[in-house]
N, C-alpha and C positions, 0 to 999 in steps of 0.2 A: 454825385449830382444826378438828379432824376428830372427828365423833361416830361411835362404833362402829356398824357396819352401814350407814352412809350414805357415799356417795362425797363426796370433796371438791368444793366448788364449782368450776366451770371457771374457769381463768384466761383473761386476754385472749388469750394465745397459743393456748390450747386452742380458743377460739372461732374464731380465724382459720384454724386448720389442720384443723378438723373437716370430715370428708368430707360431701358432700351426702346428705341422706336421700332415698331413692327409693321412691315408692309406685307399684305397678303393679296395674292391674286390666284386665279384658277386658269391654268393653261393646259390644254390637251389632257384633261382628266386628272391632273395632278394639282394639288393645292401647294402653292409656293409661299414660303414665308421667308422674308429677308429681314434678318435681325441686325440692326446697327448697334454695335457696342461703342459706347462713348468712353474716351480716355481723357486724361487731364490735358489742359491746354499746353502744358510744358512739353509734352511729347508731340502734340499737333498731328496725331495719326488717328485714323479710324479704321477698325478692322470689320470685315463683313463676312458672314457665313450664310450659305444658302442651304436650307433644309427643305426637302421635298416631303410633303405630308400626303400619305395615301390613306383613304378611308375605304374600308372593305366590309362586306356583309357575308356571313356564312350561315348555312342552314343545318341544324340538327334535325334531319328529316326522319320522322317516325313512320314506320309501317308495321303495325301490330306492336310487338315488343322489341323490334329491331330498328337500328338506325343506319342510314347510309354513310359509309366512309369510302373515300377514294384514295388511291395511291398515286402520288405524283410521278410523272414519267422520269426515266433516267436522264433524259435530255433537258429537263427543267433546270434553269440556272439557279433558282432559289429552292433549296432543300429537296433535291431529287430523291425519289424513292421513300419519302416520308408519307405517312398517312395523314389525311386531311378531311375536312368537311367541304361539301360543294359550296362555292361562292367565289367572290372576287371583288375587285375595286369598283367604286361608284364612278360612273361617267358624268360629265357636266350635264346639269339639268335633271338628273335622276334623284329620286329619294332612295334611301337605303332599301326599302321594300321593293321598289321597282328594279333596282340593281340586283337584288337577290333573286327575283323571278327570272330576270334575263340570264344571270350567271348560271343558275341551276338548269335552266333550259339549254343553254349553250354547252355546259359541261356534261350533262347527264341525259338530256332529252325528256326529263320528267316535268310534270306540272305539280306544283305544291300549293298548299294553303299556308301562308305565313301567319303564325299566331302572335308571338310576342318576343321581344329581345330578352335574353336571360343572362348574357355575359358580355363584358367589354374588356378588351385586352389592348394594351399599348406596347408595341414592339419598339424598344429603344436600342436594339443591338447594332443598328447601322448608323447611329448618330455620329457626326453631325450632318451627314448627307441625306438620310432618310429616316422617317418616323411613320409607322403604320398603326392606325387605330382600327381594330377589328371588332365587329359586333356580331355575336352569335345569336341567332333567332331559333326558336322552336318552330318547326314547320311539319305539316302532315302531308304524306303522299296522297295525291289525288288520282293521277293516271300516268300511264306511259311505261315503257320498258327502258332500263338503263342502257344507254349507248354512249360510250366515252370517246372523246377525241384523243387519239393515240399520242399526239404531240404534247398533251397536257397531263393525261392520266393513263396508267398502264393496266390498272385493275380496280375493281370495286368489291365491297363486302358489306352485306346487310348484317351488322354486328349487334350482339347484345351489349349492354352497358359493360359487363364484365370483360367481354372480348375487346371493347374499345380501350379498356384499361391496360391491356397488354400490347397494344399496337406501338410501333416505333413512329411516333407522331411528330408533326410539325409543331413549332414552338407554341403557337396560340392554343392548339388542341391539348398539348401537354399541360399548359397552365390552366386551361378550362377544367381539365380532369381533377385539379386540386381544389376547385372552387366549391363553395356552399351550394351554388346553383346546380352544379353537376351532381353533387351528392343527393340533391332532392329529386332527381329524375328517377322515375320508377323503372 
C-alpha cells in the first residue's frame, strides 16, 4: 500500500542493491570519506569504514637537463631513505599549484615556475585507512640554493633522466618512471 506523497517502503532487493552513502568532509588538511555499507534488513547491521584521503602535488623541477630529486630522511615514517620529488599534501583552502609552491619552498628553499600536470598516481597500498592521490607537475627552477630540512630529507641530487631511472624511489616516482608521460621527457 502506498500513501500519497510518501515513497513506498524499500523492498529486500532495493536494500541489497542500494548504493553506499558517502559523506565527505575536510578536517585539518585531510579529506575524510565515510562510506556506509548497507546490508539486508535481516541482519539489521551497518558497517562503517573511514578512509583518509590525501591529495599531494610534486614537482619534477628542471634545471637545464637535470631534475631535482631528494632522499627522504632515515627518520621519516613513510618510506625512509627512498628518493622522491619535492612536494607534499594540499592544505585546506589551497590549490594544487599553491601547495606545490609552498612545499617546494619549505622542502628545498627554491622558487619554481609550475608549468603543467603530467602524471596522476593513486596510492592504494594503505587502504582502507588511507588513500593518496599524487599529481606530478613539470616545473622550472627560477632561483635559490637547495637547503633541505634534515628531519624530512637527508640529501638531494640534480639527476639526469637516466640517473632518476636508477634511484631507489618512493612508490609514486617508481610508477611515474613507467609512464608514457615520463618517457616523453627529454
